[in-house]
N, C-alpha and C positions, 0 to 999 in steps of 0.2 A: 290736210295732215297737220299734226301738232306734236310737240315734244311729248314723248312717252307713249305715242300711239303704236299699235301693232299694225304694220303695213305689210303688203305682200304683192308680188307680181306673178303673172302666169308664165311658167317656164316650159321648156321643151323636155320631152322624155321619149326615148326610142325614136328620135328624129321627128317626133310629132309635136308641133308647137301647141302651147296652152293646155297641156295635159295635167300638170300639177302646179300647186301654189308654193312659192318660196316666201317664207315669213321672216320678219325681223322686227326689232324695236328701233323706232326713230328717236334719236337722241336730241333732235332739235338744233344741232349745230352743223348739219351737213354730213353727219355720220350715222351709221346704222350698226347695231349689234345683232349678229345672226350666226347661224351655223354655216360657215363658208363652204361652198361647194368645192370639192377637190381636196381640201385639207381635212374636211369633216371636223373642224375645230370652231368653237365659238370665238368670233373675232369682231373687232370694230373696224369697219371699212367705210370708205366714202359712200354717200348715197348713190352717186353715179355708178360706182362699181356694183352696188346691190341691185339697182334697177336694171342695169345693162340696157338702158335706153328703152325700157318697156313701160307700159302704163302702170301706175301705182294705185293700189286700192287700200282702203282702211277698214279694218275689222272692228266693229262697234260692239260694246257690251253694256247692258243695263246697269251692272254693278262692276266696279273695277278699282284698282289701286290708283292713287294720285300719281302724276307724272314722275315726281322725284323718287317715289318708292319703286316704280316700274324700272326706272333706269338703274337704281341701286341694285335691284334684284338681277338685272341683266349683267351689270358689271361684276357682280359676285361670281358669275360663272364664266367669265372670260378665260380662255385657254382650255376649257373643258373639251375632251375628246372622247365622248361617249355616244356618238351618233348611232342611231338605230332607226331605219326607215319606218318600222312598225311601232316601236315603243318610245323612241326619243328622237324625233325628227325636228326640223326647224319650227314647225307649227306647235309641237309640244312645248318647246322652249319658250317661244314668244307668248303663248297662252298662259304658261306658268308665271311669266314675268307680270302679266296683266291681272290675272285672277287668283294666282296661287295654286291653280289646278293644272296639271300636265294633261293636255287633251289635244287630239288632232281630229277635227271633223272630217277632213278629206280622207283619212285612213278609214274612219268609220263608214263613210259613204262608199268608198271605193271597194273595200273588201269586207263587207258585213259578215260574211260566213267563212272567211278564209282562216280564221283563228283555229279551225279544226285541222288545218294542215300546217306544215312548216312554210310560211310565206317566204321566208328568206331563201328557201330553195328555189323559189320562182324568181325573185328579184335579182339574186346574184348571178345565175346563169344568163339572164337577159342582159344584165349589165356587162358581163364578160363577153357574151357573144355579139352583142349589137354595138356596144360602145368601143370595141376594139381593144379590150384589156388583154394583155398577153398572159397566157397561162400554159401549163403543161398539158392541159386537156384539149383534145381536138375540138375546134369551134363547132363543127357539125354536131358533135355529141352534146355540147352545151345547148345548142338550139333545140335539139330533140328532147332534151330533158326539160327545158323551159316549156315547150309545147305540151309535154305530158302533164306537167304540173298545172298549166292553165286549163287543160281538159278536166282535171279533177276539180278545180275551182268552179268551172262552168257547170259541171254536173251537180255541185253543191247548191248553186244559186238558182239554176233554171227551174227546178221543181217548185221552189217557194214562189218564184215569179208567176208561174202558171196558176198556182193556188190563189195567190193574191188577186190576180185578174178575175178569177171565178168569183171571189168574194165581192169584188166591185160590181160585177153584173148582178149578183144575187141581191145586194143591198139597193141597187137601182130599182130592181123589180119590186122589192118590199116598199120602197118609197112611193113608187107609182101606184101600187095597190092601196096604200094608206091614203093617198090624195083622193082616190076614187071613193073611199069610205068616209071622206071628210075628217080624217084623223091627222090633223096637221102636226100634232105632237109626235105621233109615230113616224110620220114622213120626215120630220126634222131630225129625229134620232137616227133614222136609217141613213139619211144623207151625211150625217156626221160620221157614221161608221164607214160609209163609202169614201169620204174624204180621207179618213185615216189610212184606209187600205190603198188609196190612190197615191198618197205620199210615199208609202212603202214601195209600191210598184215603181214609182219614178226613181227611187234610190236603186232598186234592183236592176231596172232597165239601164240606168247609167253605168252600173258595174258591169253588166253584160256587154254593153257597147264598148267599154274600155278594154275588156278582155278580148273582144272580137278584134278591136284595132291592134292590140298587142299581137294577137295571133296572126293577123294579116301581115304585120311588119316582120314577124319571125319567119313566116312562110316565104316572103320576098327575100329575106336574108338567106334562107335555106336554098332557094333557087340559085342565088348568086354563087353560093358555095359549091353547089353541085355542077354549075356550069363553068367553074374555073378550070 
């Protein structure tokens, strides 16, 4: 780690450890500027507070601003309270400081197709129902709403995942046939297509697994509510 680096730790979500990354900018003096959890405000805190005794990782970029510029950009947004889990989260902020582009790879990987629905209608009921936020709405109702929205998300992702898996098998067969015909060029091209589809399949599989884990957690919560 060095001054001006984008650092992150793996944090807990829905009582499941290591589900999401919390990003910030290392100021090199024992402090980190980041969107502080709980206040949803960009603040400078101690590195110890930021890491919460968790392992720290560094995000690398081939092209980036120099350290002084990164820190100046981070400091220019101190006190900001515009947190949005989908559009302006801690990773968006840190990436903007480093590259000038507001981007969150974990959002892209986690919910590649969820932009077709109102994702905040998923995250907020889950946050309220599972994390114990007091509301005027019945907790069981919030859990059921979250489950319904996750079902929509799953039904958006699952068909593409099946299609991509079929493409992987098809291009594998094409590569195999090309090798038999001594067409190394065609085999190489087919394997490149297979690799591209495999990368997409891995992204979608990860998203489906996380949705499944969220569903399992909500169902456990629902059982606890019903058994009270």
